[in-house]
C-alpha positions in Angstrom: 5.7 -4.6 -4.4 8.0 -1.9 -5.4 7.0 1.5 -6.6 7.9 0.8 -10.3 5.9 -2.5 -10.3 2.9 -0.7 -8.7 3.1 2.1 -11.3 3.2 -0.4 -14.1 -0.1 -1.8 -12.9 -1.8 1.4 -11.7 -0.8 3.5 -14.8 -0.6 0.8 -17.5 -2.9 2.7 -19.9 -1.0 5.9 -19.4 2.3 4.1 -19.9 1.0 2.4 -23.1 0.4 5.9 -24.6 4.0 6.9 -24.0 6.7 6.3 -26.6 9.0 3.4 -25.9 12.1 5.5 -25.5 10.4 7.7 -22.9 8.7 4.9 -20.9 11.5 4.4 -18.4 11.7 8.1 -17.6 7.9 8.3 -17.1 7.9 5.1 -15.0 10.5 6.6 -12.7 8.7 9.9 -12.4 5.4 8.1 -11.6 7.2 5.8 -9.1 8.7 8.8 -7.3 5.2 10.4 -7.1 3.8 7.1 -5.9 6.5 6.8 -3.2 5.6 10.3 -1.9 1.8 9.6 -1.9 2.0 6.0 -0.4 5.0 6.4 1.8 6.5 3.1 0.7 7.2 0.1 2.8 8.2 1.9 6.0 4.9 3.8 6.0 3.0 0.5 5.4 4.6 -1.1 8.4 4.0 2.0 10.5 0.2 2.1 9.8 -0.2 -1.7 10.2 -0.9 -2.7 6.6 2.1 -5.0 6.5 2.4 -7.5 9.4 5.9 -8.7 8.8 8.7 -8.3 6.3 10.1 -11.7 5.3 13.4 -12.2 3.6 13.0 -14.1 0.3 15.2 -17.0 1.5 13.0 -17.4 4.7 9.6 -17.4 2.9 9.1 -21.2 2.8 9.9 -21.5 6.5 7.6 -18.6 7.4 4.7 -20.0 5.4 5.1 -23.5 6.8 5.1 -22.0 10.3 2.0 -20.0 9.7 0.1 -23.0 8.2 1.2 -25.2 11.2 0.0 -22.5 13.6 -3.4 -22.2 12.0 -6.3 -23.9 13.8 -6.9 -27.5 12.5 -10.7 -27.4 12.0 -12.8 -28.4 9.1 -15.3 -25.5 9.3 -19.0 -25.2 9.3 -20.1 -24.9 5.7 -23.7 -25.8 6.2 -24.1 -28.4 3.4 -26.3 -31.4 4.2 -25.2 -34.9 3.1 -27.0 -36.0 0.0 
């Protein structure tokens, strides 16, 4: 998620109070502040929060590979047959 999208979620109430013509400016200011605090995508990769960055056109292939690599077991849910 980009900084502007994150700001729209994290600061939605604050942005709702801002006049429509000033909203873009405030969003950009908050996004810049968010980038400084969070460090952005490079920082997330560095600290291990993000495992891998996948290009959008490769998403389907990556998901299919991850599902195929997952163990094929039914699980132990503990329900008795009724």
